[in-house]
C-alpha positions as CSV (number, residue, x, y, z in Angstrom):
1,M,128.9,335.3,124.2
2,E,127.3,333.8,121.3
3,N,124.6,331.3,121.8
4,N,126.0,328.6,119.5
5,K,129.4,328.4,122.0
6,L,127.3,328.0,125.1
7,P,127.2,324.0,126.0
8,V,123.2,323.6,126.3
9,S,122.5,325.6,123.3
10,N,125.7,323.6,121.4
11,L,124.1,320.4,122.3
12,S,120.6,321.4,121.1
13,L,122.0,322.2,117.8
14,S,124.0,319.1,117.3
15,R,121.0,317.1,118.5
16,S,118.5,318.4,115.9
17,K,121.5,318.0,113.3
18,F,121.7,314.3,114.3
19,A,118.0,314.3,114.0
20,E,118.2,315.6,110.9
21,L,121.2,313.1,109.7
22,I,119.1,309.8,110.9
23,I,116.0,311.1,108.6
24,V,118.7,311.3,105.6
25,A,120.2,308.2,106.3
26,I,117.0,306.5,106.4
27,F,116.1,307.8,102.9
28,L,119.9,307.3,101.8
29,G,119.8,303.5,103.1
30,F,116.5,303.0,101.1
31,G,117.6,304.0,97.9
32,I,121.1,302.1,98.5
33,S,119.0,299.2,99.3
34,L,117.1,299.2,96.2
35,I,120.4,299.7,93.9
36,S,122.1,296.8,96.1
37,S,119.4,294.4,95.8
38,S,119.4,294.9,91.9
39,I,123.1,294.7,91.7
40,T,122.9,291.0,93.3
41,L,120.8,290.0,90.6
42,I,123.8,290.5,88.0
43,T,125.3,287.3,86.8
44,G,128.3,286.0,88.9
45,F,127.8,288.7,91.6
46,K,129.0,286.5,94.8
47,P,126.5,286.9,98.1
48,M,128.9,286.8,100.7
49,L,131.2,290.1,98.8
50,G,128.1,292.0,99.2
51,I,127.6,291.1,102.8
52,Y,131.1,292.5,103.3
53,I,130.9,295.5,101.7
54,G,127.8,296.1,103.6
55,S,128.7,295.6,106.9
56,G,132.3,297.3,106.2
57,I,129.7,300.3,105.1
58,C,127.5,299.8,108.1
59,I,130.5,300.0,111.0
60,I,132.1,303.0,109.1
61,S,128.7,304.8,109.1
62,V,127.9,303.9,112.9
63,I,131.4,305.0,114.2
64,Y,131.3,308.5,112.0
65,V,128.0,309.1,113.3
66,S,129.1,308.4,117.2
67,L,132.2,310.3,116.8
68,K,129.9,313.5,115.4
69,V,127.7,313.2,118.7
70,F,130.3,312.1,121.4
71,T,132.7,314.8,120.7
72,R,129.9,317.4,122.0
73,R,129.9,315.4,125.1
74,K,132.7,317.4,126.7
75,E,133.1,321.0,126.3
76,E,135.9,323.3,128.0
77,Y,135.4,327.0,128.5
78,S,138.3,329.8,129.8
79,F,137.6,333.0,130.7
80,K,140.7,335.1,131.1
81,G,140.6,338.3,133.3
82,F,143.0,340.8,135.7
83,F,143.4,342.7,138.8
84,I,145.7,344.9,139.7
85,L,147.9,345.2,142.8
86,N,149.6,348.3,144.4
87,E,152.8,346.8,145.6
88,H,153.5,349.9,148.0
89,K,150.1,349.7,149.7
90,N,149.9,346.3,149.2
91,E,146.2,346.7,148.1
92,I,143.9,345.6,145.3
93,V,143.1,348.4,143.0
94,K,139.3,349.2,142.1
95,I,138.5,349.6,138.7
96,E,135.4,351.4,137.6
97,G,132.8,349.2,135.5
98,Y,134.7,345.9,136.1
99,K,133.3,343.4,138.3
100,L,135.9,341.1,139.6
101,S,138.3,344.1,140.1
102,E,135.4,345.9,142.1
103,E,134.5,343.3,144.1
104,L,137.8,341.4,145.3
105,K,138.5,345.0,146.6
106,D,135.1,344.7,148.7
107,Y,136.1,341.3,149.7
108,F,139.5,342.4,150.9
109,E,138.4,345.0,152.6
110,S,135.6,343.4,154.6
111,A,137.2,340.4,155.5
112,F,140.5,342.6,157.0
113,L,138.1,344.5,159.0
114,E,137.0,341.0,161.0
115,N,139.8,338.4,160.3
116,K,143.1,339.9,161.5
117,D,144.8,336.8,160.7
118,L,144.3,337.4,157.4
119,E,145.5,340.8,156.9
120,H,148.3,339.5,159.0
121,I,149.2,336.8,156.4
122,W,148.4,339.2,153.6
123,N,151.0,341.7,154.9
124,N,153.7,339.2,156.3
125,D,153.7,337.2,153.4
126,S,152.9,339.5,150.6
127,L,153.1,339.0,146.7
128,K,155.8,341.2,145.3
129,L,156.5,341.2,141.6
130,Q,160.4,342.5,142.6
131,D,161.2,339.7,144.6
132,E,162.6,336.0,143.4
133,L,160.2,333.5,143.1
134,K,159.7,332.4,146.5
135,T,160.0,328.6,147.6
136,P,157.3,327.9,148.8
137,E,155.1,330.7,147.3
138,P,154.0,333.3,149.4
139,R,150.9,332.7,151.3
140,A,149.2,335.7,149.8
141,M,148.8,333.7,146.7
142,D,146.7,331.2,148.3
143,I,144.6,334.1,149.9
144,I,144.0,335.7,146.1
145,R,142.8,332.0,144.7
146,E,140.2,332.0,147.7
147,A,139.1,335.4,146.9
148,L,138.8,334.6,143.3
149,E,137.1,331.3,144.3
150,Y,134.8,333.1,146.4
151,F,133.9,335.3,143.6
152,L,133.0,332.7,141.4
153,L,130.8,331.0,144.0
154,D,129.1,334.1,145.3
155,K,128.5,334.6,141.5
156,L,126.7,331.4,141.1
157,S,125.0,331.4,144.0
158,T,123.2,334.6,143.2
159,H,123.0,333.4,139.8
160,L,121.0,330.0,140.8
161,T,118.8,331.9,143.1
162,S,117.6,334.2,140.5
163,Y,117.7,331.3,137.8
164,F,115.1,329.4,139.6
165,R,113.3,332.5,141.4
166,Y,114.1,331.0,144.5
167,P,112.1,331.4,147.3
168,S,109.3,333.3,145.6
169,E,108.2,330.1,143.5
170,K,108.5,326.7,145.0
171,N,109.7,324.0,142.9
172,K,110.0,320.3,143.5
173,N,112.7,319.8,141.1
174,I,115.3,321.7,142.8
175,S,117.8,320.9,145.8
176,V,118.6,324.1,148.0
177,L,122.3,323.5,149.3
178,E,123.0,325.7,152.6
179,R,126.2,326.6,154.1
180,E,125.8,323.3,156.4
181,D,125.6,320.9,153.3
182,I,129.0,322.1,151.9
183,P,131.4,321.4,154.7
184,I,134.4,320.4,152.5
185,I,134.2,323.5,150.5
186,L,133.7,325.9,153.4
187,L,136.8,324.5,155.1
188,S,139.1,325.2,152.1
189,N,137.8,328.9,151.9
190,R,138.1,331.6,154.4
191,F,135.8,334.2,152.5
192,L,133.3,331.6,152.0
193,E,133.3,330.3,155.4
194,L,133.7,334.2,156.7
195,F,131.4,336.0,154.8
196,S,128.5,333.3,155.3
197,K,129.1,332.7,159.1
198,S,125.4,333.6,160.8
199,I,125.4,337.2,161.6
200,K,124.2,336.0,165.6
201,D,128.1,334.5,166.1
202,R,130.3,337.7,165.1
203,A,130.7,340.9,166.9
204,A,130.8,342.9,163.6
205,F,127.4,342.7,163.7
206,D,126.6,343.3,167.7
207,G,125.1,346.6,166.9
208,V,122.6,345.5,164.4
209,K,121.5,342.0,166.2
210,D,118.4,343.6,167.9
211,E,117.3,344.9,164.8
212,I,117.2,341.6,162.8
213,K,114.4,339.6,163.7
214,D,114.9,336.8,161.2
215,E,118.3,336.3,159.4
216,E,116.8,334.3,156.9
217,E,115.4,337.2,155.0
218,W,118.6,338.7,154.5
219,Y,120.9,337.9,151.8
220,I,123.2,340.7,152.0
221,L,124.1,342.7,155.1
222,D,126.6,345.3,155.7
223,A,127.7,346.8,158.8
224,D,130.7,348.6,160.3
225,G,133.2,346.0,160.7
226,G,131.6,343.0,158.8
227,S,129.8,342.1,155.5
228,Y,127.1,339.1,155.3
229,R,126.6,337.4,152.3
230,K,123.9,334.3,152.5
231,F,125.2,331.7,150.4
232,L,122.8,329.2,148.7
233,L,123.3,327.0,145.7
234,T,119.8,326.1,144.0
235,L,120.5,323.2,141.9
236,P,118.3,320.4,140.1
237,Y,116.9,317.8,142.1
238,K,119.5,315.3,144.0
239,S,122.5,317.4,142.8
240,K,125.5,317.0,144.5
241,V,128.5,319.1,144.9
242,N,132.3,318.2,146.1
243,R,135.8,319.4,145.6
244,T,138.0,317.0,143.8
245,D,141.3,316.0,144.6
246,E,142.8,318.5,142.3
247,G,140.9,321.3,143.9
248,E,138.3,321.7,141.5
249,I,134.7,322.1,142.4
250,E,132.4,319.3,141.1
251,I,128.8,320.0,140.6
252,K,127.1,316.4,139.5
253,T,123.6,316.5,137.9
254,H,121.3,314.3,136.6
255,K,122.2,316.1,132.7
256,F,125.9,316.7,133.1
257,N,128.5,317.3,135.3
258,I,130.6,320.4,135.6
259,S,134.2,321.0,137.2
260,M,135.3,324.7,138.1
261,K,138.8,326.0,138.6
262,V,140.3,329.0,139.4
263,N,144.2,329.6,137.9
264,F,146.5,331.7,139.8
265,D,150.3,331.4,139.3
266,G,151.7,334.9,139.4
267,C,151.7,335.6,135.9
268,N,151.6,339.1,134.8
269,D,149.2,340.6,132.4
270,V,149.3,343.8,129.6
271,L,146.4,346.2,129.3
272,P,146.2,348.4,126.3
273,D,148.3,351.9,126.1
274,G,146.7,354.6,128.0
275,F,144.7,352.6,130.2
276,G,146.5,353.1,133.6
277,E,147.4,356.7,132.7
278,H,143.8,358.0,131.7
279,Y,141.9,355.6,133.2
280,L,143.2,354.8,136.5
281,S,145.0,358.1,137.1
282,I,148.4,356.1,137.2
283,H,151.0,358.5,136.4
284,G,154.9,358.4,136.6
285,F,157.4,355.8,136.3
286,E,157.6,354.9,139.7
287,D,153.7,354.5,140.2
288,Y,153.6,352.4,136.9
289,L,155.8,350.0,138.4
290,A,153.9,350.0,141.7
291,N,150.7,348.9,140.2
292,V,151.0,345.3,138.9
293,V,148.9,343.9,136.7
294,Y,148.3,340.1,137.2
295,Q,146.6,337.3,135.2
296,V,143.8,335.3,136.1
297,E,141.4,332.3,134.8
298,F,138.1,330.9,135.4
299,K,138.0,327.3,133.9
300,F,135.0,325.0,133.4
301,Y,134.9,321.5,132.3
302,I,131.5,320.3,131.4
303,K,130.6,316.5,130.4
304,F,126.9,315.7,129.4
305,R,125.8,312.2,130.5
306,I,125.2,310.0,127.6
307,I,121.4,309.7,127.9
308,S,121.0,313.6,127.8
309,L,122.8,313.7,124.1
310,F,119.5,312.1,122.7
311,S,116.6,313.5,125.0
312,S,115.5,317.2,124.3
313,L,113.0,316.6,127.4
314,G,113.9,318.2,131.0
315,W,116.1,320.4,130.3
316,K,114.7,323.9,131.7
317,D,116.0,323.6,135.2
318,Y,119.5,323.0,133.4
319,N,119.6,325.8,130.9
320,W,121.1,328.0,133.9
321,I,124.8,326.6,132.7
322,D,124.3,328.8,129.5
323,S,123.4,332.0,130.9
324,F,125.9,332.2,133.9
325,L,128.8,331.2,131.7
326,D,127.6,334.1,129.7
327,L,127.7,336.2,132.9
328,M,131.1,335.0,133.9
329,D,132.1,336.1,130.2
330,K,130.9,339.6,131.1
331,C,132.2,339.7,134.7
332,V,135.8,338.5,133.9
333,T,137.0,339.0,130.6
334,K,139.1,341.6,129.2
335,E,137.8,341.6,126.1
336,S,134.0,342.5,127.7
337,F,135.2,344.8,130.0
338,F,136.9,347.2,127.5
339,Y,134.5,346.4,124.8
340,N,131.8,347.8,127.7
341,I,133.7,351.1,128.7
342,K,134.0,351.4,124.7
343,W,138.0,351.9,125.5
344,A,138.9,351.5,121.5
345,T,136.6,354.9,120.9
346,A,137.8,356.5,124.0
347,A,141.6,355.6,123.2
348,T,141.0,357.3,119.6
349,L,139.6,360.0,120.7
350,I,142.2,360.6,123.4
351,K,145.1,360.6,120.7
352,C,143.0,362.7,118.5
353,L,143.1,365.4,121.3
354,S,146.5,365.2,122.1
355,K,147.3,365.5,119.0
356,N,145.6,369.1,118.4
357,K,147.3,370.7,121.7
């Protein structure tokens, strides 16, 4: 993403422009004051008329400046991606080089090895394009939403840990929220609850428990039949994490509040011509129908606190939001994926080679 589209960078740019505006306004006001003082000396000019006109100009100016500043207080970002479901096998298709697809595939495989109840729901109330719209919707849709939300939370967790260089660097200005600190989120996401559960409480790790002296040192551990991923949210001091009534995950900090939500309603998506055949080896009409492309969306709502609009101090521990949104753009959006694999170039080359046959 471009820097001028990122929230904190955008706010800093607006703040600098606002400071310039204030300086210009001071000089402009001084000039106008000299002119108005001269006008009042004109014979017949009524003082009250000058007061009314001056007051009106001041009010209009304040409203204009306030609107310019406060329109930057709220920002909204949307990252649209996709995944492919092979309905014959009822499996997520792994797309090489596309982070979202690769990790969704791993989540499902690891979760089903340990949680047979989850696998049972996935297989017996599955998502089928050919079926008419069910009421209620298939429970597999909730599993997909939870997997997508876990992808979001896992990316946020690892990004924050890297940004604050925790635990290698100690920082008194951060709060570290662990699994037990966010029970309301754990209860509503089966992937997070499973993957972050202690190794000591999981039968899948019986074969390696004796080799693990200190579980705190492990952030990722895969064993036959299970996957462990340590979950931490390293945030600015006194930040709070909650789930709203609308199902959004909300993080409240001193500088801003951010709400995050995953949208998946079963809508289909369209991929470039030839991608399925040449990149995914999907051949034939039946194979094409079996591999269904679904659209997903990650939405972020950011609301800056009023005091943060006028202060350029203390932002070091809050700039992570810019780099995180940039990371989500690279990991999720179709545009970033096809750009990274140079699909436009590859498609052109494929067409040229096919014409020369």
